[in-house]
Each structure stands twice: as C-alpha cells, then as structure tokens.
C-alpha atoms as a printed R data frame, in Angstrom:
    type eleno elety resid chain resno       x       y       z
1   ATOM     1    CA   MET     A     1   3.267 -30.881 -80.466
2   ATOM     2    CA   PRO     A     2   4.296 -31.889 -77.529
3   ATOM     3    CA   ASP     A     3   7.269 -29.868 -78.094
4   ATOM     4    CA   ARG     A     4   6.090 -26.559 -78.127
5   ATOM     5    CA   THR     A     5   4.496 -27.750 -74.512
6   ATOM     6    CA   VAL     A     6   7.525 -28.276 -72.842
7   ATOM     7    CA   ARG     A     7   8.697 -25.004 -74.420
8   ATOM     8    CA   PHE     A     8   6.034 -23.166 -72.536
9   ATOM     9    CA   VAL     A     9   6.203 -24.962 -69.076
10  ATOM    10    CA   LEU     A    10  10.054 -24.056 -69.155
11  ATOM    11    CA   ALA     A    11   9.097 -20.528 -70.317
12  ATOM    12    CA   ALA     A    12   6.910 -20.038 -67.652
13  ATOM    13    CA   VAL     A    13   9.072 -21.513 -64.938
14  ATOM    14    CA   LEU     A    14  12.196 -18.841 -65.820
15  ATOM    15    CA   VAL     A    15   9.671 -16.035 -66.017
16  ATOM    16    CA   LEU     A    16   8.091 -17.410 -62.347
17  ATOM    17    CA   LEU     A    17  11.810 -17.912 -60.909
18  ATOM    18    CA   ALA     A    18  12.805 -14.767 -62.242
19  ATOM    19    CA   LEU     A    19  10.046 -13.539 -60.677
20  ATOM    20    CA   TYR     A    20  11.607 -14.449 -57.063
21  ATOM    21    CA   VAL     A    21  14.756 -13.766 -57.368
22  ATOM    22    CA   ALA     A    22  13.878 -10.186 -58.174
23  ATOM    23    CA   GLN     A    23  11.418 -10.010 -55.707
24  ATOM    24    CA   PRO     A    24  13.698  -8.450 -53.168
25  ATOM    25    CA   TYR     A    25  13.401  -5.751 -55.043
26  ATOM    26    CA   LEU     A    26  10.459  -5.612 -56.880
27  ATOM    27    CA   GLN     A    27   8.926  -5.350 -53.461
28  ATOM    28    CA   PRO     A    28  10.558  -1.969 -51.880
29  ATOM    29    CA   LEU     A    29   9.761  -0.006 -55.582
30  ATOM    30    CA   LEU     A    30   6.020  -1.070 -55.243
31  ATOM    31    CA   TYR     A    31   4.955  -1.070 -51.936
32  ATOM    32    CA   SER     A    32   7.195   1.415 -49.933
33  ATOM    33    CA   ALA     A    33   4.313   3.798 -47.921
34  ATOM    34    CA   ASP     A    34   7.127   6.587 -48.961
35  ATOM    35    CA   ALA     A    35   3.912   9.880 -47.648
36  ATOM    36    CA   PRO     A    36   2.223   9.284 -44.313
37  ATOM    37    CA   ARG     A    37  -0.199   6.459 -44.371
38  ATOM    38    CA   ALA     A    38  -4.059   7.364 -44.159
39  ATOM    39    CA   VAL     A    39  -5.502   6.795 -40.615
40  ATOM    40    CA   THR     A    40  -8.256   4.108 -40.241
41  ATOM    41    CA   ALA     A    41 -11.362   5.095 -38.426
42  ATOM    42    CA   ARG     A    42 -11.214   3.200 -35.705
43  ATOM    43    CA   GLY     A    43 -14.887   3.502 -34.078
44  ATOM    44    CA   ASP     A    44 -16.054   3.852 -30.630
45  ATOM    45    CA   LEU     A    45 -13.890   3.237 -27.690
46  ATOM    46    CA   ALA     A    46 -14.864  -0.140 -25.990
47  ATOM    47    CA   GLN     A    47 -17.504   1.458 -22.882
48  ATOM    48    CA   SER     A    48 -14.836  -0.879 -20.924
49  ATOM    49    CA   GLU     A    49 -12.264   0.974 -21.859
50  ATOM    50    CA   GLN     A    50 -14.086   4.606 -21.786
51  ATOM    51    CA   ALA     A    51 -14.558   3.998 -18.399
52  ATOM    52    CA   THR     A    52 -11.431   3.156 -17.342
53  ATOM    53    CA   ILE     A    53 -10.236   6.561 -18.698
54  ATOM    54    CA   ARG     A    54 -13.254   8.499 -16.869
55  ATOM    55    CA   LEU     A    55 -11.699   6.908 -13.380
56  ATOM    56    CA   PHE     A    56  -8.215   8.171 -14.266
57  ATOM    57    CA   GLU     A    57  -8.918  11.621 -15.079
58  ATOM    58    CA   GLN     A    58 -11.569  11.944 -12.057
59  ATOM    59    CA   ALA     A    59  -8.690  10.372  -9.636
60  ATOM    60    CA   SER     A    60  -5.486  11.547 -11.066
61  ATOM    61    CA   PRO     A    61  -5.494  15.421 -10.424
62  ATOM    62    CA   SER     A    62  -6.174  14.326  -6.253
63  ATOM    63    CA   VAL     A    63  -2.506  12.006  -6.314
64  ATOM    64    CA   VAL     A    64   0.737  13.578  -6.314
65  ATOM    65    CA   HIS     A    65   4.296  12.487  -5.475
66  ATOM    66    CA   VAL     A    66   5.956  13.279  -2.414
67  ATOM    67    CA   PHE     A    67   9.156  13.949  -2.365
68  ATOM    68    CA   ALA     A    68  10.267  13.351   1.514
69  ATOM    69    CA   GLN     A    69  14.592  14.936   1.886
70  ATOM    70    CA   GLY     A    70  16.290  14.383   4.629
71  ATOM    71    CA   ALA     A    71  18.662  16.776   6.452
72  ATOM    72    CA   ALA     A    72  21.365  15.467   4.753
73  ATOM    73    CA   GLN     A    73  25.466  17.039   4.328
74  ATOM    74    CA   ASN     A    74  26.086  17.647   1.064
75  ATOM    75    CA   ARG     A    75  23.598  16.904  -1.190
76  ATOM    76    CA   ASP     A    76  24.425  15.921  -5.075
77  ATOM    77    CA   LEU     A    77  21.508  16.799  -7.043
78  ATOM    78    CA   LEU     A    78  23.150  15.006  -9.611
79  ATOM    79    CA   ASP     A    79  24.051  11.846  -6.980
80  ATOM    80    CA   LEU     A    80  20.285   9.644  -8.332
81  ATOM    81    CA   ASP     A    81  19.766   6.181  -8.386
82  ATOM    82    CA   ASP     A    82  17.127   4.541 -11.378
83  ATOM    83    CA   GLU     A    83  13.852   5.406  -9.560
84  ATOM    84    CA   GLY     A    84  15.083   9.256  -8.907
85  ATOM    85    CA   ASN     A    85  16.319   8.587  -5.187
86  ATOM    86    CA   GLU     A    86  19.787  10.489  -3.826
87  ATOM    87    CA   GLN     A    87  22.459   8.167  -3.335
88  ATOM    88    CA   GLY     A    88  22.783   7.495   0.055
89  ATOM    89    CA   GLY     A    89  19.096   7.576   0.923
90  ATOM    90    CA   GLY     A    90  18.715  11.543   1.329
91  ATOM    91    CA   THR     A    91  15.707  11.566  -0.562
92  ATOM    92    CA   GLN     A    92  12.732   9.347  -0.310
93  ATOM    93    CA   THR     A    93   9.922   9.181  -2.873
94  ATOM    94    CA   GLY     A    94   6.115   8.257  -2.962
95  ATOM    95    CA   THR     A    95   3.210   8.885  -3.353
96  ATOM    96    CA   GLY     A    96   0.091  10.103  -2.308
97  ATOM    97    CA   PHE     A    97  -3.343  11.601  -2.323
98  ATOM    98    CA   VAL     A    98  -5.973  14.508  -1.457
99  ATOM    99    CA   TRP     A    99  -8.345  13.719   1.665
100 ATOM   100    CA   ASP     A   100 -10.218  16.433   2.165
101 ATOM   101    CA   GLY     A   101 -10.789  20.444   1.146
102 ATOM   102    CA   ALA     A   102  -8.255  21.570   3.335
103 ATOM   103    CA   GLY     A   103  -5.331  19.979   1.908
104 ATOM   104    CA   HIS     A   104  -4.528  17.392   4.060
105 ATOM   105    CA   ILE     A   105  -2.438  14.250   1.983
106 ATOM   106    CA   VAL     A   106  -2.519  11.130   3.285
107 ATOM   107    CA   THR     A   107   0.763   9.050   2.641
108 ATOM   108    CA   ASN     A   108   2.851   5.774   3.812
109 ATOM   109    CA   THR     A   109   4.478   6.381   7.065
110 ATOM   110    CA   HIS     A   110   8.033   4.800   5.601
111 ATOM   111    CA   VAL     A   111   7.674   7.535   2.549
112 ATOM   112    CA   VAL     A   112   8.218  10.397   5.220
113 ATOM   113    CA   GLN     A   113  10.150   9.202   7.871
114 ATOM   114    CA   ASN     A   114  13.036   9.690   7.408
115 ATOM   115    CA   ALA     A   115  12.341  13.270   6.967
116 ATOM   116    CA   ALA     A   116  10.362  13.498   9.887
117 ATOM   117    CA   GLN     A   117  13.137  12.274  12.455
118 ATOM   118    CA   SER     A   118  16.261  14.304  10.404
119 ATOM   119    CA   GLY     A   119  13.952  17.783  10.533
120 ATOM   120    CA   GLY     A   120  13.752  17.018   6.784
121 ATOM   121    CA   SER     A   121  11.171  18.728   4.907
122 ATOM   122    CA   VAL     A   122   8.329  17.071   2.237
123 ATOM   123    CA   SER     A   123   7.038  18.893  -0.853
124 ATOM   124    CA   VAL     A   124   4.129  17.684  -3.155
125 ATOM   125    CA   ARG     A   125   4.687  17.895  -6.995
126 ATOM   126    CA   LEU     A   126   0.648  18.332  -7.949
127 ATOM   127    CA   SER     A   127  -1.031  16.862 -11.098
128 ATOM   128    CA   ASP     A   128  -0.621  20.431 -12.969
129 ATOM   129    CA   GLY     A   129   3.082  20.666 -12.232
130 ATOM   130    CA   THR     A   130   3.440  22.467  -9.337
131 ATOM   131    CA   VAL     A   131   5.653  21.591  -6.514
132 ATOM   132    CA   VAL     A   132   4.456  23.217  -2.685
133 ATOM   133    CA   PRO     A   133   5.511  21.929   0.683
134 ATOM   134    CA   THR     A   134   4.231  20.237   3.059
135 ATOM   135    CA   THR     A   135   4.001  20.146   7.030
136 ATOM   136    CA   LEU     A   136   3.766  17.375   8.933
137 ATOM   137    CA   VAL     A   137   0.027  17.020  10.583
138 ATOM   138    CA   GLY     A   138   0.881  13.337  11.839
139 ATOM   139    CA   LEU     A   139   2.480   9.889  11.649
140 ATOM   140    CA   ALA     A   140   0.887   6.559  12.809
141 ATOM   141    CA   PRO     A   141   3.580   3.659  12.583
142 ATOM   142    CA   SER     A   142   1.348   0.602  13.946
143 ATOM   143    CA   TYR     A   143  -0.418   1.197  10.500
144 ATOM   144    CA   ASP     A   144   2.314   3.041   7.904
145 ATOM   145    CA   LEU     A   145   0.354   6.100   7.532
146 ATOM   146    CA   ALA     A   146   1.022   9.859   8.118
147 ATOM   147    CA   VAL     A   147  -0.902  12.893   7.619
148 ATOM   148    CA   LEU     A   148   0.922  16.063   5.169
149 ATOM   149    CA   ARG     A   149  -0.822  19.273   5.116
150 ATOM   150    CA   LEU     A   150  -0.586  21.880   1.588
151 ATOM   151    CA   GLY     A   151   0.579  24.933   1.664
152 ATOM   152    CA   ARG     A   152  -0.501  27.526   0.369
153 ATOM   153    CA   VAL     A   153  -1.495  26.846  -3.032
154 ATOM   154    CA   THR     A   154  -3.629  28.250  -6.414
155 ATOM   155    CA   ARG     A   155  -6.284  26.249  -6.707
156 ATOM   156    CA   MET     A   156  -6.958  23.066  -4.063
157 ATOM   157    CA   PRO     A   157  -7.201  20.076  -5.733
158 ATOM   158    CA   PRO     A   158  -9.952  17.990  -4.882
159 ATOM   159    CA   PRO     A   159 -10.240  15.128  -2.475
160 ATOM   160    CA   LEU     A   160 -11.171  11.338  -3.534
161 ATOM   161    CA   ALA     A   161 -14.248   9.724  -2.905
162 ATOM   162    CA   ILE     A   162 -14.431   7.829  -0.255
163 ATOM   163    CA   GLY     A   163 -15.409   4.073  -0.859
164 ATOM   164    CA   SER     A   164 -15.467   1.199   1.894
165 ATOM   165    CA   SER     A   165 -13.466  -2.672   2.288
166 ATOM   166    CA   ALA     A   166 -15.893  -4.464   4.576
167 ATOM   167    CA   ASP     A   167 -17.600  -5.402   1.338
168 ATOM   168    CA   LEU     A   168 -14.788  -6.053  -1.520
169 ATOM   169    CA   LYS     A   169 -14.437  -9.584  -3.848
170 ATOM   170    CA   VAL     A   170 -12.215 -11.294  -4.619
171 ATOM   171    CA   GLY     A   171 -11.901 -10.672  -8.445
172 ATOM   172    CA   GLN     A   172 -12.888  -7.034  -8.302
173 ATOM   173    CA   SER     A   173 -11.291  -4.711 -10.438
174 ATOM   174    CA   THR     A   174  -9.071  -2.463  -8.982
175 ATOM   175    CA   PHE     A   175  -7.484   0.655  -9.598
176 ATOM   176    CA   ALA     A   176  -3.506   2.142  -8.944
177 ATOM   177    CA   ILE     A   177  -2.747   5.729  -9.473
178 ATOM   178    CA   GLY     A   178   1.048   6.516  -8.431
179 ATOM   179    CA   ASN     A   179   4.813   7.097  -9.540
180 ATOM   180    CA   PRO     A   180   6.299   4.252  -9.657
181 ATOM   181    CA   PHE     A   181  10.225   4.580 -10.393
182 ATOM   182    CA   GLY     A   182   9.175   8.585 -10.052
183 ATOM   183    CA   LEU     A   183   6.760   8.215 -13.994
184 ATOM   184    CA   ASP     A   184   4.251  10.727 -12.863
185 ATOM   185    CA   HIS     A   185   0.584   9.661 -12.765
186 ATOM   186    CA   THR     A   186   1.039   5.838 -13.685
187 ATOM   187    CA   LEU     A   187  -2.081   4.191 -14.024
188 ATOM   188    CA   THR     A   188  -1.890  -0.110 -13.222
189 ATOM   189    CA   THR     A   189  -5.031  -2.608 -13.249
190 ATOM   190    CA   GLY     A   190  -5.639  -5.303 -11.625
191 ATOM   191    CA   VAL     A   191  -8.272  -7.612  -9.536
192 ATOM   192    CA   ILE     A   192  -8.749  -7.854  -5.998
193 ATOM   193    CA   SER     A   193  -6.601 -11.388  -5.377
194 ATOM   194    CA   ALA     A   194  -7.001 -11.419  -1.835
195 ATOM   195    CA   VAL     A   195  -8.682 -10.170   1.342
196 ATOM   196    CA   ARG     A   196  -7.939 -10.571   5.013
197 ATOM   197    CA   ARG     A   197  -4.331 -10.677   4.562
198 ATOM   198    CA   ARG     A   198  -1.962  -9.690   7.494
199 ATOM   199    CA   MET     A   199   0.841  -7.308   6.899
200 ATOM   200    CA   PRO     A   200   3.054  -6.258   9.475
201 ATOM   201    CA   THR     A   201   4.220  -2.835  10.694
202 ATOM   202    CA   SER     A   202   6.286  -1.017  12.845
203 ATOM   203    CA   GLU     A   203   5.847  -1.337  16.781
204 ATOM   204    CA   GLY     A   204   5.247  -5.231  16.019
205 ATOM   205    CA   ARG     A   205   2.106  -4.704  15.318
206 ATOM   206    CA   GLU     A   206  -0.179  -5.891  12.594
207 ATOM   207    CA   VAL     A   207  -2.747  -4.343  10.221
208 ATOM   208    CA   SER     A   208  -5.675  -6.565  10.055
209 ATOM   209    CA   GLY     A   209  -7.878  -7.190   6.788
210 ATOM   210    CA   VAL     A   210  -5.186  -6.291   4.340
211 ATOM   211    CA   ILE     A   211  -6.122  -6.416  -0.183
212 ATOM   212    CA   GLN     A   212  -3.892  -8.205  -2.072
213 ATOM   213    CA   THR     A   213  -4.291  -7.061  -5.850
214 ATOM   214    CA   ASP     A   214  -2.144  -8.169  -8.598
215 ATOM   215    CA   ALA     A   215  -2.588  -4.082  -9.937
216 ATOM   216    CA   ALA     A   216   1.369  -3.323 -10.344
217 ATOM   217    CA   ILE     A   217   2.775  -1.942  -7.841
218 ATOM   218    CA   ASN     A   218   6.405  -0.394  -7.799
219 ATOM   219    CA   PRO     A   219   8.805   1.859  -5.658
220 ATOM   220    CA   GLY     A   220   7.266   4.700  -5.423
221 ATOM   221    CA   ASN     A   221   3.509   3.418  -5.859
222 ATOM   222    CA   SER     A   222   3.703   3.757  -1.906
223 ATOM   223    CA   GLY     A   223   1.017   5.483  -0.270
224 ATOM   224    CA   GLY     A   224  -1.197   6.031  -3.502
225 ATOM   225    CA   PRO     A   225  -4.600   5.048  -4.217
226 ATOM   226    CA   LEU     A   226  -6.084   1.814  -4.857
227 ATOM   227    CA   LEU     A   227  -9.209   2.597  -6.386
228 ATOM   228    CA   ASP     A   228 -12.500   0.248  -6.926
229 ATOM   229    CA   SER     A   229 -14.034   0.985 -10.829
230 ATOM   230    CA   ALA     A   230 -16.040   3.531  -9.686
231 ATOM   231    CA   GLY     A   231 -13.392   5.401  -8.517
232 ATOM   232    CA   ARG     A   232 -13.753   5.613  -4.959
233 ATOM   233    CA   LEU     A   233 -10.936   4.626  -2.358
234 ATOM   234    CA   ILE     A   234 -10.241   0.969  -1.406
235 ATOM   235    CA   GLY     A   235  -6.886   0.817  -0.224
236 ATOM   236    CA   VAL     A   236  -3.422   2.959   0.376
237 ATOM   237    CA   ASN     A   237  -1.124   0.744  -1.116
238 ATOM   238    CA   THR     A   238   1.733   0.342   0.946
239 ATOM   239    CA   ALA     A   239   3.985  -3.081  -0.138
240 ATOM   240    CA   ILE     A   240   4.515  -5.424  -2.981
241 ATOM   241    CA   VAL     A   241   6.341  -9.044  -2.534
242 ATOM   242    CA   SER     A   242   9.462  -9.225  -4.575
243 ATOM   243    CA   PRO     A   243  12.354 -10.710  -4.711
244 ATOM   244    CA   SER     A   244  13.664  -8.508  -7.407
245 ATOM   245    CA   GLY     A   245  12.200  -5.447  -5.646
246 ATOM   246    CA   ALA     A   246   9.890  -4.550  -8.828
247 ATOM   247    CA   SER     A   247   6.334  -5.886  -9.059
248 ATOM   248    CA   ALA     A   248   5.682  -9.647  -8.802
249 ATOM   249    CA   GLY     A   249   2.174  -9.144  -9.029
250 ATOM   250    CA   ILE     A   250   1.371  -9.940  -5.842
251 ATOM   251    CA   GLY     A   251   0.668  -5.900  -4.232
252 ATOM   252    CA   PHE     A   252  -1.091  -5.065  -0.462
253 ATOM   253    CA   ALA     A   253  -3.153  -1.649   0.226
254 ATOM   254    CA   ILE     A   254  -4.345  -0.891   3.569
255 ATOM   255    CA   PRO     A   255  -8.100  -1.306   3.251
256 ATOM   256    CA   VAL     A   256  -9.879   1.980   3.776
257 ATOM   257    CA   ASP     A   257 -11.898   1.488   6.682
258 ATOM   258    CA   VAL     A   258  -8.358   1.642   8.968
259 ATOM   259    CA   VAL     A   259  -7.526   4.447   6.693
260 ATOM   260    CA   ASN     A   260 -10.860   6.660   7.528
261 ATOM   261    CA   ARG     A   261 -10.575   6.030  10.946
262 ATOM   262    CA   ILE     A   262  -7.264   6.856  11.260
263 ATOM   263    CA   VAL     A   263  -6.345   9.717   9.355
264 ATOM   264    CA   PRO     A   264  -9.315  11.661  11.663
265 ATOM   265    CA   GLU     A   265  -7.289  10.679  14.804
266 ATOM   266    CA   LEU     A   266  -3.985  12.170  13.243
267 ATOM   267    CA   ILE     A   267  -5.897  15.592  11.923
268 ATOM   268    CA   LYS     A   268  -7.413  15.708  15.182
269 ATOM   269    CA   VAL     A   269  -4.356  15.152  17.790
270 ATOM   270    CA   GLY     A   270  -1.479  14.614  15.515
271 ATOM   271    CA   ARG     A   271  -1.095  10.996  16.751
272 ATOM   272    CA   VAL     A   272  -2.712   7.605  17.025
273 ATOM   273    CA   ARG     A   273  -4.589   6.476  20.468
274 ATOM   274    CA   ASN     A   274  -4.242   3.351  19.870
275 ATOM   275    CA   PRO     A   275  -6.041   1.046  22.219
276 ATOM   276    CA   GLY     A   276  -4.497  -1.673  24.548
277 ATOM   277    CA   ILE     A   277  -4.808  -3.251  27.961
278 ATOM   278    CA   GLY     A   278  -0.719  -2.178  28.929
279 ATOM   279    CA   ILE     A   279   1.287  -5.684  28.456
280 ATOM   280    CA   ILE     A   280   4.712  -6.487  26.791
281 ATOM   281    CA   ALA     A   281   3.912  -9.812  24.802
282 ATOM   282    CA   ALA     A   282   5.936 -12.273  23.696
283 ATOM   283    CA   GLN     A   283   7.579 -13.120  20.327
284 ATOM   284    CA   GLU     A   284   5.751 -15.579  18.217
285 ATOM   285    CA   ALA     A   285   8.507 -17.596  17.453
286 ATOM   286    CA   ALA     A   286   9.779 -17.954  20.656
287 ATOM   287    CA   THR     A   287   6.034 -19.186  22.172
288 ATOM   288    CA   ALA     A   288   5.825 -21.582  19.765
289 ATOM   289    CA   ARG     A   289   8.733 -23.300  20.586
290 ATOM   290    CA   LEU     A   290   7.209 -23.589  23.800
291 ATOM   291    CA   GLY     A   291   4.355 -25.166  22.026
292 ATOM   292    CA   ILE     A   292   2.230 -22.441  23.806
293 ATOM   293    CA   ASP     A   293  -1.164 -21.659  21.656
294 ATOM   294    CA   GLY     A   294  -2.365 -18.183  23.187
295 ATOM   295    CA   VAL     A   295  -0.258 -15.197  23.865
296 ATOM   296    CA   VAL     A   296   2.011 -15.100  26.663
297 ATOM   297    CA   ILE     A   297   2.523 -11.708  28.790
298 ATOM   298    CA   VAL     A   298   6.058 -11.514  28.906
299 ATOM   299    CA   ARG     A   299   5.730  -8.457  31.384
300 ATOM   300    CA   VAL     A   300   3.016  -5.980  32.614
301 ATOM   301    CA   LEU     A   301   3.432  -1.481  32.652
302 ATOM   302    CA   PRO     A   302   2.710  -0.532  36.468
303 ATOM   303    CA   GLY     A   303  -1.041   0.740  36.323
304 ATOM   304    CA   SER     A   304  -2.175  -0.236  33.934
305 ATOM   305    CA   PRO     A   305  -5.657  -1.607  33.257
306 ATOM   306    CA   ALA     A   306  -3.412  -5.197  33.122
307 ATOM   307    CA   ALA     A   307  -2.089  -4.773  36.330
308 ATOM   308    CA   GLN     A   308  -5.496  -3.800  37.523
309 ATOM   309    CA   ALA     A   309  -6.727  -6.439  37.133
310 ATOM   310    CA   GLY     A   310  -4.392  -8.703  38.419
311 ATOM   311    CA   LEU     A   311  -2.601  -9.607  34.907
312 ATOM   312    CA   ARG     A   312   1.341 -11.426  35.364
313 ATOM   313    CA   GLY     A   313   4.260 -12.006  33.343
314 ATOM   314    CA   VAL     A   314   6.660 -13.953  33.383
315 ATOM   315    CA   ASP     A   315   8.435 -14.377  37.022
316 ATOM   316    CA   ALA     A   316  11.949 -12.466  36.543
317 ATOM   317    CA   GLN     A   317  13.670 -14.567  39.015
318 ATOM   318    CA   THR     A   318  12.112 -17.824  37.945
319 ATOM   319    CA   GLY     A   319  11.328 -17.606  33.884
320 ATOM   320    CA   ASP     A   320   8.223 -19.193  34.681
321 ATOM   321    CA   LEU     A   321   5.361 -18.431  32.906
322 ATOM   322    CA   GLY     A   322   1.929 -15.853  34.422
323 ATOM   323    CA   ASP     A   323  -0.643 -15.729  32.700
324 ATOM   324    CA   VAL     A   324  -1.003 -16.887  28.723
325 ATOM   325    CA   ILE     A   325  -4.134 -15.002  27.239
326 ATOM   326    CA   VAL     A   326  -6.348 -17.464  24.736
327 ATOM   327    CA   GLU     A   327  -9.642 -15.895  23.962
328 ATOM   328    CA   ALA     A   328 -10.700 -11.605  23.779
329 ATOM   329    CA   ASN     A   329 -14.759 -11.483  23.327
330 ATOM   330    CA   GLY     A   330 -15.249 -14.596  22.534
331 ATOM   331    CA   ASN     A   331 -12.724 -15.410  20.015
332 ATOM   332    CA   PRO     A   332 -10.041 -17.731  20.123
333 ATOM   333    CA   VAL     A   333  -6.765 -15.982  20.768
334 ATOM   334    CA   HIS     A   334  -3.999 -17.795  18.880
335 ATOM   335    CA   ARG     A   335  -1.091 -14.986  18.276
336 ATOM   336    CA   LEU     A   336  -0.607 -11.649  19.111
337 ATOM   337    CA   ALA     A   337  -2.329  -9.937  16.547
338 ATOM   338    CA   ASP     A   338  -6.157 -11.927  17.081
339 ATOM   339    CA   LEU     A   339  -5.594 -10.311  20.501
340 ATOM   340    CA   THR     A   340  -5.067  -6.948  19.159
341 ATOM   341    CA   ALA     A   341  -7.737  -7.330  16.613
342 ATOM   342    CA   ALA     A   342 -10.161  -7.634  19.587
343 ATOM   343    CA   ILE     A   343  -8.799  -4.962  21.018
344 ATOM   344    CA   GLU     A   344  -9.174  -2.590  18.279
345 ATOM   345    CA   GLU     A   345 -12.549  -3.191  17.578
346 ATOM   346    CA   ALA     A   346 -13.552  -2.446  20.751
347 ATOM   347    CA   GLY     A   347 -12.213   1.068  20.867
348 ATOM   348    CA   LEU     A   348 -11.146   2.682  23.706
349 ATOM   349    CA   GLY     A   349 -12.394   2.773  27.153
350 ATOM   350    CA   ALA     A   350 -14.137  -0.406  26.403
351 ATOM   351    CA   THR     A   351 -14.909  -3.539  28.096
352 ATOM   352    CA   VAL     A   352 -12.923  -6.485  26.806
353 ATOM   353    CA   THR     A   353 -13.536  -9.771  28.088
354 ATOM   354    CA   LEU     A   354 -10.639 -12.522  28.091
355 ATOM   355    CA   LYS     A   355 -10.038 -15.666  29.019
356 ATOM   356    CA   VAL     A   356  -6.359 -16.094  30.917
357 ATOM   357    CA   GLU     A   357  -4.824 -19.180  31.692
358 ATOM   358    CA   ARG     A   358  -2.546 -19.632  34.464
359 ATOM   359    CA   ASP     A   359  -1.167 -22.859  36.097
360 ATOM   360    CA   GLY     A   360  -3.549 -25.498  33.979
361 ATOM   361    CA   ARG     A   361  -6.562 -22.961  35.120
362 ATOM   362    CA   VAL     A   362  -8.276 -20.534  33.026
363 ATOM   363    CA   ARG     A   363 -10.203 -17.482  34.729
364 ATOM   364    CA   GLN     A   364 -11.977 -14.431  32.473
365 ATOM   365    CA   VAL     A   365 -11.249 -11.152  33.269
366 ATOM   366    CA   ARG     A   366 -12.841  -7.927  31.961
367 ATOM   367    CA   ILE     A   367 -10.301  -5.175  31.349
368 ATOM   368    CA   THR     A   368 -11.171  -1.801  30.187
369 ATOM   369    CA   THR     A   369  -9.067   0.191  27.257
370 ATOM   370    CA   THR     A   370  -7.103   2.685  27.501
371 ATOM   371    CA   ASP     A   371  -4.350   4.621  25.301
372 ATOM   372    CA   VAL     A   372  -1.323   2.714  26.184
373 ATOM   373    CA   ALA     A   373   1.151   5.114  24.704
374 ATOM   374    CA   GLU     A   374  -0.343   7.865  26.529
375 ATOM   375    CA   ASN     A   375  -0.261   7.128  29.090
376 ATOM   376    CA   ARG     A   376   3.855   5.819  29.057
377 ATOM   377    CA   GLN     A   377   4.687   9.524  28.546
C-alpha cells in the first residue's frame, strides 16, 4: 500500500512538472487572441470628464495657431527645429484666441514682435485648418499683449467668454489650450498654484496680479487662453519657469482683468496709454546696495507732472540723491512695481498723492498722471 501511494505521488509530481515545463508553449496555443476582442462596455463618463470635454469643445474653435514670419532672406521650409520654428528665428509660433465678433485676435507681444519690427507677416490657422492672414492692430510690450485682426474668413470663430481674475482662489481648476511644440489645440489641466505674482516685462515694467498655474505650459502655448471650469477666460498664458525650457509645473498667465483693460485700448488707438508722472527711476539692485527703501528718482522728464510738482532727480554734477518716493496713495512704496501699481490703479488724469523723502525730510506731493509716452513724442 505505501508503495502505491509513493508511485501515485511521484506520478502527480511528474505531471505537474511536465505542465510547468510546457506552460510557455501551451499558453499561446490556448489563450492567444487571434481575432478582434469584444469591446467591454464602460458605462457613462464621469461628470468631471464630461465637463472637461464640453469645455474643450466649446472653447477650442476660438483658439488659433499663430505664425509670425520675419522678413528673413533665403528661408528654407525644411530648415525647422523641433518646435516647428525656422532655424535662425525666421518664424515664431504661438497661440492666440478670438476676442470679439470683429475678428480681433489676442496673443503675446513676444510672439509677433520680430515680425512687426522686421516688416514680416503674421497669419493664423483656425481650428478647421484654414490659414488666414492678419493685420497688426497694436502692441503693448509692457504687458506682453498684442492684438491682430483676421482677414476675410468664411465663418468668424466665436469669441471666448470673459471671466474675472480678481476673485480667483488657489486650488481652482485651470484649463490651458494652445499649440505646444507646434501640436495644434492641445488641452492641459491643472489648478491655480498662486495668485498676485509679479512678472517682469519689457521696458522695465512689471505686471501685477499674475496667475501661477501648474497646468502644463510649453513653448508654443504663449498667447493662449487660461480658462476656469466654466470655460471663461481668466488669463493669457505667457511664460514658464524651467531650466530645460519645458514645463516644470510653474507657468504664468496675465490676469484677464488686465487684458480686459489693455486690449480695448489697443483696438481703439493701436497702443496703450500708460499713466505716469514723468520720472526715470534707479534700478532696484542699485537702490538696495545703497540701503534705500523706496524709489530713487534718477531723472525728471522736462515738462512732466513730476517736473511741475518740483520733484528732483540725482544731481548730475555731484551725484547727490534728490527725491525718494516712499508712499503712493497711502500705500508704502518699496520698489518701482509698487509705484507703478498705484499709478495704474489711479488711471490717466487722476491725482496721486506721494510721500517723498529728501535730505532726511518727508513731504507730501499731489501729482496728476498723464500719458508720458505720448508727451515724449
């Protein structure tokens, strides 16, 4: 009896061993899917997915691909880099969106500036693939905003709905539509990571109230819309912080409240009338080295409101300091951005109350703002 049991156990072990050895050969024969597999029903999409799909379907027809062609010579259509831009900077690509029923397109200044300065051309590709030439309406380099106008189109794309950036909260969902690396109509999602950031632009200015988001923003997204969960425009994507040049989860958008103020001005007069008082301020690094908290006036423009109010810059002969602005409309001024924000909030033709320090004494000055750029012309 024990011998039979042993033999049975040995036989079972041999069978199992044979199956183990043969398993790699038997499994393909028995289980290979050599015909199309049956589709498994998935059920309804989640509500969040449905909302995102609706948002993209409604907003994407308003988003365009911008091609700004500089007036370069001997261009080779095959001489393109990995982002679809011509080698040597002949063509700059980016994103834009329809602002109104007249076909005005909003994008970034840095997307079209080279073409504008060199006498080149700017065209856009609509969501249906149609390429349409544009004319430049106006540039606002201080805000990195530009406005184009579409040429003749068969059907005008709808403008985006406009939201507000004043009441945004950290943690709100964000949606960016653009053309990163030349890939048309790409949607990325994220949240508002921070608000009230400051972003330097050209001409020594800063845009305040800038939105920080972790929605992926890459080269080619510049000028595209940042949307809230209702599909409303809350910002214009403009910059990323990344050592590699690709998205690192830190992107910035110009707040829509600024856009909604600047774009109509560009449409009306082709430029932005920047309120100012007519001073040239010292660089912040130099001010910090001197241990000064405030805005050091280097020079006062002749005939400007600052000159009329008796403000004084640095003495060109002795190098002695003149006036240092330390407060504007009751708010402390630590750097130029604080002063600029107070002046812009007041607007053109408004009176700004400044506290100015000179020779250890502080006095109060009331100045009416003006369009300093216009006065220079």
